[in-house]
Steps between C-alpha positions, in 0.01 A plus 500: 500500500244452769201689643429464871144398570525448872159556651413529866186309587229661704428301815220516747565520869452124549750420226743751637508302824498156355701239692707428192653847482566632844572243768867599540413864516223427756743350746748783460242780532318332785818493711518875456137567565424635843132563454383143460404276203178694416687821422775304336262328251354841412836653438616206290192482277426874465854640498787264422395329181277746312708814602815326389330396177399858424859621544646222297232531247626838400786341310308197354476486122777756503620436149165566345439798730684719556819375330366481140315828528568764772859395570585529132301821434682662792823475316669295777475161340490347149524157342683318222231233473288514184162427668224446248757525214611840625153655480378558856448750778842648443410595141155623616324183377286442809521142625154415635624178670776684677311813606207304655722422802469859626140459608536131572765568755277768662213245523714251680628755748159645563361154552765434768379825657141364513636185665659710775180708554277193525727317735525806725125575493339155510753261650645726770272798558636566840855571398625841385676465166549873448868479400455211259204674326696824475801329350272313262332828399842653417591200285166520316569868417845407368345229285213702367719803432723295276190368316366851458836639390497232228142503385331811647157414643523232763265275699571606858223646723234272357713181476278313744167657407374414144219719370139392454594320172768296677778693331776672692551869419823686460621818662630768273870561560418836653263344749729211566792724592279679755396163646864398519587810693202459733588140573873579566389778736272259685778241517735752645249592769440131586868412515578788728211396726606134516869578544423616855242238578597268785517132432188321621316181440284679244774659287667305221829339602796710402740207471276349229464837337879532497529174307233599255657844424756456224575871487566626852473193714204631698625856549170689498661850511695425183181391324343833590799680342463286189130589476575871545783486244266327249245775561762756407588297184132494388456865591781601270370276223188722491703815462394580143154350511378647829754751638283602790448153641864415425609782714244420777597133524876561482478768776301249714780245453761758595302588817421148606647373829549163331804651319654404164760258384798728498776255596594167344439322831126546429501392138200288399639179346302170480719197586368273216745208537588420139468806282332414177754718329770253609384248243353743244849662471755242588334167408288601203697795370176680424576832665796729442576853607340795315696723269372828649602400860853420390522816286420715796722311747792487256472868423474593868788268594254372760660289776181299531558352157682185628212438744234526227662307210752236405757582228428366153651174386449547120841521331416836335414669826662279753546662844270797414172586661264504209130446472264410218285762342125412521290441190766421249568222257682249727655329195585152627374571849708363779773392256543868408417688829511234763853597612401860587483601872270312734320674780592444859399672826775469758393738780684583820285242687478225245405383149154603397508233227624224721371145434474442873455837675361734235336836572223684324519882529179673618644828616840636601627816675641650183154514348364701789772766462441531129129528564569775749727677253229504241238609758731788609545595136121525476479710819331249726514585864717279725706366210823663606787628285518387140873461476539327836223254410657429162841438638367291785322286238829430327680433831229256615512319165879471516466365853249241385749365248811520730649803331462768761866604480450610138186707538650848562742471199207392280286794618779747416509391133384797294592373157416134436189412299339192351740307273423417138392153426702305249366159384792300347255248348291757308603864458134588414431467870764767605399807696781745418604816684265784426198272445184630670461149655809576720449714810727794574411510866797504738532378860600789727210718623467836322272745671499725190351238276139529377229316694467246227876424491496468875220253471691303240801477724283384792318235312799371311685437831178356650468259201858378556426443863177313442680207336387220477143623556392515133127568554569810713771624263268460199219681675722796589647522152151519348385760757802729465661418164824424687742353459532542129487148357584343161208445261434162352602440137261219414134600565257213451197667654331563163483867574343471840800620690716788398875442474574852610246523787580141602274252672274653764313203646428127454162412336249289683520133384243249375475346849376831641270568199327159555507493878234608755678832527316790335738546208263739298505728800881488521533570130277802531706632794815504294401809307651345190552176323602190693848503348852557629492850354234644730626694794403427861315743720813623675696521171412865432838668438605390148 
């Protein structure tokens, strides 16, 4: 049993370019640099190190966040490890020392952003860093949106401007979402402008930018697609809380000349080197596959199953794909459940959980098509045909996981539903046929279904395609109520979180309450108690 406390340090521009850390890279980059050493130094300091650190920082402290919170709450993952004696986040006993990593990670990433801004402004004021600053802006939105989708109010627009009392104010989640949309829109405009900008002595060097970009290798047009696709994601997240703006922003994304990520060739994946999940799963044994994910995939006879999970080794379930139900008595922990199925992520282009060439999923084509399907269901202009979008979402997901040949057969399945869950270690954990915790939604599109049943079909398949992006899957499950997930059996929240309604957010931690952030303001913005049972602003449906 081990908790990962890897922490990325915040460096200033001088430290980032210290002789001890970059001599070898300097020689290699300088050979490629056509614009001379002055431009090269600017690119190296302001782009290569801090921009890389922001991207890699999105997976740092991964076990504490999101693995032991959002990943598990999404239904995709679980654990056999009895952290804190079996009383922890998974049983709704909120672990302050785990959950403080959510905002701490944001602070590290935002401080890298400040490093980039200062280097560009003060060290090299004559060089145009438009592309770098736009990419950095997109990554800040991704970071802050995850914080907001965990806690609610978030320090975003005022991060660098404390109030008169020296305290930094929060944005309400509603305000933050509008700021996110505005910043993504601005980034799209900037990226489209710079994509056609001729290379000059005053424009950042694209060879250095290529090395700094761990997502698209310097392809600015693809970054613009990513920003526009993220705009669509956030627009749809607002669908119940602010239908008018949801429609406006989604339609802007559909109309944008930047385009959307509609093909797997444009998928937004960060090349992180060693995936932290590689040791959380395979070295420590602290992460196994979630029972709901396996129940859906087994019931649907889903061809992606072998790409998502490893067959169990436990002698009672050997060879089966079986997950662990969340929030149960784990009995003897790993001795009892450690042989259940482990997660994996073997895509058509590589292993997301690789110890040497891992990937972190930001956005893929399948998500775009499912977002379009829901937008079409809601009557948004430019969204296209509901069924076509839905089926394209499944096809793109199957393509991502190397199962394209099976997509049409899967989409024609009119009868299969989620499978019951049978726990051979403790029958009290079983979810039997007919239980309300089992979904009856099928795969094939049915145009005669009710709007709500159509939504369940779209979101259930979207959830399957989002794997292994637990934070996004958990957010969508809370927003829509789909997919139907298993409820916990052991609730240690002391009545603060309803077993039936399930956890809605992660409370602020002691670090935030005692920091120079305006915690009383954030608490007031919640509109309820600072507990895991209070709904977020966009969580208006249930």
